[in-house]
N, CA, C and O of each residue as an XYZ file, in Angstrom:
720
protein
N     109.695     95.903    108.485
C     109.534     96.427    107.279
C     109.632     95.324    105.995
O     108.726     95.163    105.178
N     110.767     94.688    105.990
C     110.772     93.496    104.958
C     109.608     92.721    105.403
O     108.720     92.655    104.553
N     109.385     92.136    106.474
C     108.121     91.241    106.760
C     106.614     91.654    106.282
O     105.784     90.858    105.844
N     106.444     92.930    106.439
C     105.269     93.709    105.999
C     105.103     93.693    104.322
O     104.007     93.650    103.763
N     106.305     93.732    103.677
C     106.097     93.841    102.225
C     105.926     92.375    101.692
O     105.156     92.081    100.778
N     106.703     91.515    102.339
C     106.547     90.148    101.793
C     105.329     89.476    102.178
O     104.970     88.448    101.604
N     104.519     90.130    103.345
C     103.160     89.374    103.594
C     102.175     89.917    102.665
O     101.249     89.237    102.223
N     102.448     91.612    102.256
C     101.384     91.974    101.456
C     101.473     91.353     99.940
O     100.469     90.964     99.345
N     102.802     91.306     99.385
C     103.192     90.789     98.190
C     102.735     89.408     97.869
O     102.320     89.065     96.762
N     102.858     88.515     99.088
C     102.302     87.241     98.992
C     100.990     86.960     98.757
O     100.581     86.023     98.070
N     100.048     88.115     99.571
C      98.862     88.090     99.634
C      98.145     88.197     98.410
O      97.115     87.567     98.168
N      98.819     89.172     97.476
C      98.039     89.801     96.385
C      98.678     88.713     95.030
O      98.469     88.952     93.841
N      99.463     87.535     95.535
C      99.687     86.533     94.640
C     101.165     86.516     93.872
O     101.412     85.863     92.859
N     101.855     87.163     94.404
C     103.356     87.123     93.674
C     104.039     85.705     94.022
O     103.941     85.083     95.080
N     104.616     85.424     93.088
C     105.338     84.084     93.532
C     106.415     84.218     94.233
O     106.801     85.387     94.237
N     107.178     83.379     94.935
C     108.283     83.470     95.854
C     109.403     84.347     95.439
O     109.877     85.179     96.213
N     109.875     84.158     94.116
C     110.872     84.531     93.683
C     110.704     86.078     93.420
O     111.540     86.863     93.867
N     109.559     86.533     92.654
C     109.090     87.712     92.411
C     109.020     88.612     93.683
O     109.560     89.708     93.833
N     108.283     87.960     94.521
C     107.949     88.507     96.017
C     109.326     89.197     96.636
O     109.414     90.351     97.053
N     110.484     88.102     96.585
C     111.420     88.512     97.188
C     112.481     89.595     96.414
O     113.339     90.181     97.074
N     112.356     89.775     95.136
C     113.136     90.555     94.247
C     112.454     92.086     94.609
O     113.122     93.082     94.886
N     111.090     92.032     94.546
C     110.413     93.364     94.815
C     110.667     93.925     96.133
O     110.991     95.100     96.300
N     110.485     92.886     97.276
C     110.760     93.498     98.555
C     112.245     93.911     98.755
O     112.533     94.932     99.379
N     112.920     93.319     98.360
C     114.226     93.636     98.507
C     114.655     95.021     97.781
O     115.276     95.916     98.354
N     114.210     95.060     96.382
C     114.391     96.404     95.600
C     113.853     97.592     96.308
O     114.513     98.628     96.381
N     112.578     97.461     96.874
C     111.668     98.457     97.534
C     112.906     98.994     98.811
O     113.597    100.007     98.917
N     112.757     97.828     99.596
C     113.241     98.050    101.115
C     114.570     98.426    101.307
O     114.958     99.081    102.275
N     115.436     97.927    100.185
C     116.886     97.954    100.089
C     117.019     99.657     99.656
O     117.790    100.408    100.255
N     116.301    100.023     98.736
C     116.346    101.312     98.368
C     115.817    102.374     99.257
O     116.354    103.481     99.228
N     114.991    102.183     99.907
C     114.709    103.147    101.055
C     115.860    103.140    102.237
O     116.246    104.235    102.647
N     116.338    102.103    102.717
C     117.387    102.049    103.525
C     118.810    102.547    103.042
O     119.738    102.696    103.837
N     118.916    102.787    101.726
C     120.032    103.452    101.117
C     119.633    105.080    100.857
O     120.376    105.906    100.327
N     118.443    105.290    101.303
C     117.915    106.690    101.331
C     117.320    107.409    100.182
O     117.145    108.623    100.083
N     117.010    106.397     99.252
C     116.372    106.735     97.991
C     114.749    106.579     97.969
O     114.125    105.835     97.212
N     114.163    107.499     99.029
C     112.476    106.952     98.923
C     111.915    107.186     97.987
O     110.814    106.656     97.833
N     112.408    108.017     97.045
C     111.791    108.129     95.689
C     111.218    106.598     95.036
O     110.050    106.377     94.715
N     112.159    105.803     94.955
C     112.186    104.468     94.404
C     112.132    103.423     95.329
O     112.535    102.313     94.980
N     111.555    103.664     96.815
C     111.528    102.623     97.736
C     110.160    102.313     98.178
O     109.278    102.068     97.355
N     109.945    102.315     99.461
C     108.884    101.605    100.046
C     107.672    102.326     99.776
O     106.568    101.843    100.026
N     107.876    103.710     99.166
C     106.512    104.538     98.964
C     105.849    103.909     97.941
O     104.626    104.039     97.903
N     106.530    103.105     96.915
C     106.025    102.837     95.713
C     105.145    101.215     95.797
O     104.688    100.686     94.784
N     105.041    100.647     97.086
C     104.563     99.576     97.333
C     102.916     99.717     96.911
O     102.452     98.888     96.128
N     102.174    100.646     97.384
C     100.646    100.802     97.037
C     100.490    100.759     95.411
O      99.630    100.051     94.888
N     101.415    101.594     94.631
C     101.538    101.406     93.091
C     101.702     99.952     92.601
O     100.950     99.470     91.754
N     102.600     99.354     93.106
C     103.050     98.038     92.649
C     101.710     97.204     92.997
O     101.117     96.534     92.152
N     101.313     97.325     94.329
C     100.090     96.338     94.448
C      98.974     96.969     93.488
O      98.646     96.080     92.702
N      98.402     97.910     93.284
C      97.525     98.277     92.255
C      97.979     97.620     90.648
O      97.111     97.187     89.891
N      99.111     97.625     90.367
C      99.697     97.362     89.169
C      99.538     95.717     89.011
O      99.313     95.255     87.893
N      99.655     94.897     90.101
C      99.503     93.392     90.210
C      98.104     92.997     90.204
O      97.716     91.979     89.632
N      97.198     93.948     90.957
C      95.795     93.411     91.206
C      95.065     93.693     89.850
O      94.099     92.989     89.555
N      95.464     94.642     89.054
C      94.767     95.440     87.832
C      95.308     94.412     86.779
O      94.739     94.473     85.688
N      96.246     93.532     86.898
C      96.736     92.757     85.513
C      97.767     93.321     85.101
O      98.537     92.515     84.577
N      98.209     94.607     85.108
C      99.171     95.180     84.473
C     100.518     94.750     84.499
O     101.289     94.829     83.543
N     100.847     94.181     85.888
C     102.005     93.250     85.939
C     101.796     91.764     86.291
O     100.822     91.414     86.958
N     102.592     91.015     85.899
C     102.542     89.451     86.238
C     103.120     89.214     87.234
O     104.314     89.496     87.342
N     102.395     88.611     88.259
C     102.652     88.304     89.587
C     103.496     86.891     89.520
O     104.171     86.535     90.487
N     103.420     86.178     88.420
C     103.857     84.635     88.347
C     104.462     84.485     86.918
O     104.020     83.680     86.098
N     105.476     85.298     86.695
C     106.146     85.186     85.375
C     106.505     83.849     84.980
O     106.958     83.079     85.827
N     106.319     83.414     83.524
C     107.198     82.465     82.958
C     108.204     82.919     82.151
O     107.978     83.130     80.960
N     109.486     83.132     82.723
C     110.563     83.680     81.821
C     110.932     82.947     80.647
O     110.993     81.719     80.710
N     111.215     83.625     79.462
C     111.949     82.835     78.504
C     113.424     83.480     78.366
O     113.601     84.697     78.336
N     114.260     82.713     78.302
C     115.590     83.215     78.042
C     116.160     82.522     76.789
O     116.124     81.298     76.662
N     116.603     83.220     76.016
C     117.188     83.102     74.649
C     118.681     83.354     74.636
O     119.062     84.521     74.545
N     119.341     82.614     74.698
C     121.134     82.654     74.498
C     121.415     82.935     73.126
O     121.092     82.121     72.261
N     121.988     84.012     72.842
C     122.344     84.693     71.324
C     123.783     84.260     71.283
O     124.150     83.717     70.241
N     124.549     84.396     72.135
C     126.140     84.206     71.892
C     126.581     83.537     73.456
O     125.830     83.716     74.414
N     127.872     82.754     73.599
C     127.892     82.486     74.849
C     127.983     83.262     75.971
O     128.060     82.801     77.111
N     127.977     84.623     75.642
C     128.121     85.644     76.804
C     127.040     86.600     76.677
O     126.970     87.598     77.395
N     126.065     86.269     75.638
C     124.930     87.373     75.558
C     123.570     86.559     75.356
O     123.372     85.557     74.670
N     122.737     87.253     76.119
C     121.516     86.678     76.180
C     120.029     87.697     76.063
O     120.146     88.890     76.343
N     119.028     87.295     75.753
C     117.710     87.959     75.794
C     116.805     87.288     76.778
O     116.488     86.115     76.580
N     116.313     88.015     77.944
C     115.429     87.758     78.826
C     114.022     88.214     78.373
O     113.812     89.427     78.336
N     113.127     87.432     78.056
C     111.593     87.778     78.027
C     111.017     87.689     79.337
O     110.886     86.561     79.812
N     110.628     88.752     80.046
C     110.291     88.926     81.576
C     108.589     88.597     81.712
O     108.042     88.775     82.800
N     107.869     88.145     80.616
C     106.538     88.212     80.611
C     105.915     89.148     81.378
O     105.166     88.721     82.257
N     106.056     90.409     81.245
C     105.331     91.472     81.644
C     105.445     91.475     83.260
O     104.596     92.109     83.886
N     106.466     90.788     83.950
C     106.433     90.890     85.341
C     106.998     92.281     85.968
O     107.323     93.223     85.244
N     107.066     92.307     87.091
C     107.836     93.336     87.916
C     109.475     93.849     87.133
O     110.184     93.004     86.587
N     109.722     94.763     87.176
C     111.114     94.979     86.833
C     112.375     94.654     87.604
O     113.514     94.380     87.224
N     111.678     94.797     89.127
C     112.832     94.214     89.841
C     113.185     92.957     89.725
O     114.378     92.672     89.829
N     112.195     91.933     89.483
C     112.294     90.414     89.446
C     112.998     90.353     88.084
O     113.982     89.616     88.034
N     112.651     91.004     86.990
C     113.464     90.788     85.729
C     114.996     91.125     85.996
O     115.862     90.288     85.741
N     115.304     92.385     86.520
C     116.446     92.744     86.933
C     117.506     91.593     87.571
O     118.628     91.310     87.152
N     116.780     91.023     88.719
C     117.639     90.173     89.468
C     117.783     88.895     88.798
O     118.768     88.201     89.049
N     116.721     88.435     87.801
C     116.919     87.254     87.033
C     118.088     87.562     86.012
O     119.059     86.812     85.913
N     117.960     88.526     85.383
C     119.192     89.032     84.276
C     120.516     89.317     85.123
O     121.578     89.022     84.574
N     120.555     89.832     86.334
C     121.696     89.951     86.829
C     122.321     88.429     87.224
O     123.509     88.219     86.978
N     121.537     87.433     87.807
C     122.137     86.402     87.978
C     122.508     85.707     86.920
O     123.553     85.070     87.051
N     121.813     85.629     85.647
C     122.632     85.354     84.587
C     123.629     85.955     83.915
O     124.264     85.325     83.069
N     123.889     87.217     84.194
C     125.242     87.780     84.020
C     126.448     87.514     85.043
O     127.636     87.760     84.837
N     126.006     87.083     85.929
C     127.157     86.507     87.174
C     127.447     85.034     86.631
O     128.588     84.575     86.596
N     126.153     84.233     86.150
C     126.533     82.759     86.335
C     127.505     82.816     84.665
O     128.488     82.091     84.506
N     127.142     83.525     83.860
C     128.045     83.706     82.529
C     129.648     84.122     83.031
O     130.699     83.487     82.937
N     129.383     85.312     83.536
C     130.568     85.902     83.927
C     131.769     85.155     84.720
O     132.974     85.393     84.641
N     131.120     84.211     85.486
C     132.254     83.255     86.212
C     132.830     82.518     85.263
O     134.041     82.333     85.389
N     132.124     81.910     84.078
C     132.913     81.310     82.892
C     133.680     82.075     81.973
O     134.857     81.891     81.663
N     132.922     82.924     81.581
C     133.630     83.926     80.468
C     134.400     85.365     80.795
O     135.141     85.907     79.975
N     134.126     85.881     82.064
C     134.683     87.093     82.390
C     133.586     88.211     82.013
O     133.736     89.361     82.428
N     132.711     87.927     81.383
C     131.467     88.857     80.883
C     130.183     88.288     80.729
O     130.087     87.273     80.038
N     129.285     88.726     81.206
C     127.789     88.720     80.731
C     127.148     89.904     80.618
O     127.378     90.913     81.284
N     126.057     89.724     79.467
C     125.209     90.660     78.874
C     124.099     90.231     78.704
O     123.972     89.367     77.837
N     122.928     90.666     79.449
C     121.454     90.363     79.101
C     120.667     91.768     78.911
O     120.635     92.751     79.651
N     120.026     91.514     77.629
C     118.859     92.373     77.291
C     117.633     91.937     77.754
O     117.322     90.764     77.545
N     116.753     92.803     78.451
C     115.346     92.320     78.859
C     114.295     92.991     78.244
O     114.347     94.205     78.049
N     113.175     92.182     77.865
C     112.071     92.754     77.310
C     110.813     92.197     77.850
O     110.759     91.170     78.527
N     109.827     92.914     77.521
C     108.420     92.802     78.297
C     108.490     92.614     79.960
O     108.169     91.634     80.633
N     109.043     93.957     80.393
C     109.230     93.894     81.718
C     108.777     95.140     81.993
O     108.241     95.680     81.025
N     108.816     95.817     83.053
C     108.328     97.041     83.553
C     109.379     97.893     84.311
O     110.578     97.676     84.134
N     108.975     98.790     85.092
C     109.962     99.792     85.595
C     110.559     99.112     86.667
O     109.873     98.571     87.534
N     112.124     99.092     86.677
C     112.896     98.315     87.425
C     113.169     99.034     88.765
O     113.871     98.420     89.568
N     112.750    100.141     89.080
C     112.962    100.462     90.431
C     114.373    101.325     90.491
O     114.924    101.825     89.510
N     114.723    101.373     91.534
C     116.230    101.833     91.515
C     117.172    100.395     91.392
O     117.235     99.488     92.222
N     117.854    100.498     90.117
C     118.760     99.473     89.609
C     119.906     99.160     90.446
O     120.587     98.188     90.120
N     120.240     99.874     91.535
C     121.457     99.488     92.200
C     121.149     98.157     92.984
O     122.073     97.382     93.231
N     119.649     97.840     93.442
C     119.616     96.475     94.152
C     120.264     95.578     93.298
O     121.209     94.963     93.793
N     119.963     95.347     92.070
C     120.651     94.163     91.168
C     121.877     94.196     90.826
O     122.510     93.153     90.662
N     122.434     95.440     90.656
C     123.836     96.006     90.117
C     124.775     95.797     91.499
O     125.951     95.445     91.410
N     124.097     96.064     92.816
C     125.002     95.834     93.877
C     125.135     94.334     93.984
O     126.217     93.904     94.382
N     124.185     93.493     93.684
C     124.473     92.264     93.825
C     125.495     91.340     93.091
O     125.887     90.249     93.505
N     125.884     91.998     91.854
C     126.934     91.649     91.241
C     128.127     92.131     91.769
O     129.035     91.301     91.723
N     128.481     93.445     92.364
C     129.383     94.112     92.753
C     129.931     93.404     93.934
O     131.132     93.205     94.121
N     128.856     92.994     94.809
C     129.160     92.391     95.992
C     129.901     91.017     95.630
O     130.722     90.597     96.445
N     129.666     90.314     94.491
C     130.432     89.150     94.090
C     131.681     89.146     93.212
O     132.293     88.284     92.581
N     131.834     90.680     93.462
C     133.301     91.038     92.668
C     133.323     91.306     91.187
O     134.346     91.184     90.514
N     132.200     91.662     90.723
C     131.912     92.118     89.353
C     131.494     93.449     89.134
O     130.614     93.968     89.821
N     132.080     94.035     88.209
C     131.570     95.501     87.861
C     129.991     95.241     87.268
O     129.645     94.218     86.678
N     129.364     96.080     87.482
C     127.975     95.824     86.832
C     127.380     97.150     86.187
O     127.401     98.150     86.905
N     126.920     97.247     85.072
C     126.304     98.232     84.313
C     124.757     97.828     84.051
O     124.380     96.719     83.672
N     123.950     98.933     84.323
C     122.446     98.423     84.051
C     121.844     99.900     83.563
O     122.078    100.985     84.094
N     121.048     99.651     82.467
C     120.409    100.991     81.726
C     118.973    100.598     81.400
O     118.657     99.419     81.240
N     118.253    101.440     81.320
C     116.785    101.287     80.992
C     116.245    102.492     80.257
O     116.970    103.486     80.275
N     115.043    102.576     79.585
C     114.763    103.563     79.128
C     113.636    104.201     79.970
O     113.245    103.581     80.959
N     113.105    105.349     79.666
C     112.112    105.775     80.204
C     111.018    106.716     79.223
O     111.497    107.164     78.181
N     109.713    106.990     79.502
C     108.999    107.668     78.676
C     109.482    109.247     78.355
O     110.202    109.820     79.173
N     109.144    109.772     77.393
C     109.680    111.184     76.769
C     108.777    112.433     77.942
O     107.641    112.871     77.762
N     109.672    112.749     79.053
C     109.188    113.472     80.079
C     110.280    114.772     79.972
O     109.832    115.835     80.401
N     111.310    114.788     79.579
C     112.027    116.100     79.467
C     112.226    116.653     78.130
O     112.254    116.016     77.077
N     112.379    118.067     78.312
C     112.582    118.841     77.174
C     114.017    119.006     76.843
O     114.930    119.063     77.667
N     114.138    119.087     75.399
C     115.493    119.502     75.113
C     115.686    120.841     75.384
O     114.769    121.510     75.860
N     117.125    121.468     75.058
C     116.972    122.875     75.270
C     116.257    123.627     74.466
O     116.259    123.453     73.247
N     115.501    124.633     75.121
C     114.567    125.442     74.424
C     113.251    124.636     73.968
O     112.305    125.153     73.372
N     113.333    123.494     74.287
C     112.030    122.338     73.675
C     110.729    123.111     74.154
O     110.739    123.889     75.108
N     109.568    122.806     73.366
C     108.378    123.045     73.626
C     107.621    121.792     74.293
O     106.770    121.958     75.166
N     107.943    120.710     73.882
C     107.410    119.499     74.766
C     108.548    118.589     75.056
O     109.692    118.701     74.617
N     108.039    117.583     75.930
C     109.007    116.450     76.165
C     109.347    115.670     75.235
O     108.552    115.093     74.493
N     110.664    115.577     75.190
C     111.426    114.520     73.940
C     112.102    113.564     74.694
O     111.762    112.383     74.627
N     113.021    113.932     75.403
C     113.854    112.755     76.152
C     113.220    112.117     77.235
O     112.372    112.715     77.898
N     113.630    110.695     77.527
C     113.304    110.100     78.660
C     114.101    110.525     79.792
O     114.846    111.498     79.675
N     114.004    109.845     80.942
C     115.097    110.185     82.006
C     115.852    109.130     82.098
O     116.554    109.054     83.106
N     115.910    108.230     81.270
C     116.822    107.057     80.784
C     117.791    106.806     81.856
O     118.946    107.226     81.786
N     117.329    106.112     82.873
C     118.382    105.924     83.957
C     119.475    105.125     83.867
O     119.231    104.083     83.259
N     120.747    105.248     84.306
C     121.952    104.381     84.370
C     122.453    104.201     85.575
O     122.489    105.111     86.403
N     123.046    102.591     85.877
C     123.366    102.444     87.207
C     124.661    101.787     86.700
O     124.647    101.170     85.635
N     126.060    101.934     87.622
C     127.101    101.393     87.436
C     127.420    101.029     89.005
O     127.178    101.913     89.827
N     127.909     99.876     89.431
C     128.328     99.349     90.656
C     129.599     98.410     90.316
O     129.713     97.512     89.481
N     130.613     98.989     91.358
C     132.014     98.626     91.281
C     132.341     98.196     92.634
O     132.140     98.870     93.644
N     132.887     96.970     92.591
C     133.562     96.574     93.859
C     134.567     97.000     94.555
O     135.485     97.342     93.810
N     134.833     97.150     95.814
C     135.838     97.821     96.610
C     136.562     96.994     97.599
O     135.800     96.463     98.406
N     137.756     96.748     97.757
C     138.097     95.703     98.971
C     137.844     96.424    100.178
O     138.118     97.586    100.477
N     137.132     95.294    100.969
C     136.706     95.729    102.250
C     135.621     96.792    102.709
O     135.295     97.084    103.860
N     135.161     97.280    101.538
C     134.161     98.088    101.723
C     132.874     97.978    100.735
O     132.996     97.383     99.664
N     131.761     98.506    101.079
C     130.692     98.195    100.406
C     131.013     98.878     98.956
O     131.648     99.927     98.848
N     130.447     98.085     97.781
C     130.664     98.520     96.522
C     130.367    100.140     96.297
O     129.536    100.704     97.008
N     131.046    100.805     95.335
C     130.711    102.201     94.835
C     129.463    101.916     94.089
O     129.436    100.895     93.401
N     128.466    102.662     94.137
C     127.573    102.702     93.182
C     126.975    104.019     92.658
O     126.681    104.876     93.491
N     126.789    104.236     91.467
C     126.212    105.510     91.061
C     124.849    104.916     90.302
O     124.976    104.119     89.373
N     123.571    105.346     90.748
C     122.157    105.030     90.024
C     121.577    106.226     89.867
O     121.140    106.835     90.844
N     121.498    106.722     88.599
C     120.571    107.962     88.460
C     119.894    108.161     87.250
O     120.213    107.372     86.361
N     119.046    109.001     86.971
C     118.423    109.423     86.009
C     119.335    110.428     85.293
O     120.149    111.146     85.875
N     119.129    110.406     84.049
C     120.082    111.196     83.039
C     119.666    112.761     82.994
O     120.378    113.685     82.599
N     118.213    112.845     83.541
C     117.604    114.236     83.819
C     118.438    115.009     85.002
O     119.398    114.547     85.619
N     117.920    116.117     85.143
C     118.271    116.642     86.470
C     117.766    116.236     87.596
O     118.319    116.526     88.657
N     116.549    115.441     87.547
C     116.030    114.885     88.502
C     114.965    113.578     88.137
O     114.136    113.849     87.268
N     114.927    112.707     88.498
C     114.014    111.515     88.204
C     112.687    111.792     88.526
O     112.409    112.512     89.485
N     111.781    111.245     87.755
C     110.402    111.402     87.669
C     109.712    111.195     89.230
O     109.056    111.998     89.894
N     110.084    109.938     89.507
C     109.597    109.601     90.938
C     110.026    110.345     91.911
O     109.389    110.258     92.962
N     111.224    111.298     91.868
C     111.653    112.172     92.736
C     110.680    113.344     92.800
O     110.341    113.922     93.833
N     110.227    113.653     91.411
C     109.217    114.776     91.453
C     107.819    114.261     92.262
O     107.250    115.037     93.031
N     107.420    113.183     92.077
C     106.162    112.516     92.268
C     106.189    112.795     93.867
O     105.175    113.160     94.463
N     107.407    112.597     94.492
C     107.642    112.238     95.922
C     107.100    113.540     96.586
O     107.111    113.660     97.811
């Protein structure tokens, strides 16, 4: 499964770092049983790259706002790759200061955020990840969608066990789960 994803994503022009992040994001997510955000999305991501909607070879720009806070311009790449780049920064800064925070702009759907949050948790850090989503959810007695499903993820390390991880939409069900 991993080899297949790497081969397809490389053939359509993703650079090595982006290809590895998307492959990990899709495959690990399906292996965790979250097929709504896993390998079933590969055809969608292929179309997005081929149409130019997602940049397969991003030129990231990072601006450090404060010693522990930065902003990553992801150059319209895949959210999986932007998330991995952001969590790597957070881990690097947390090693020195105990905390690292990064905002990401000019990115796309990050998929299941557990992929990058778990990376930090497996290294001993508590990780929080948030993103916005299109207005797809009605308010109570609402007549039209108003709220996004606005996912949230937290991953917490545990001794001698896989980290605890909660990765969920703030609505009753995620949009991709409905599409599944």
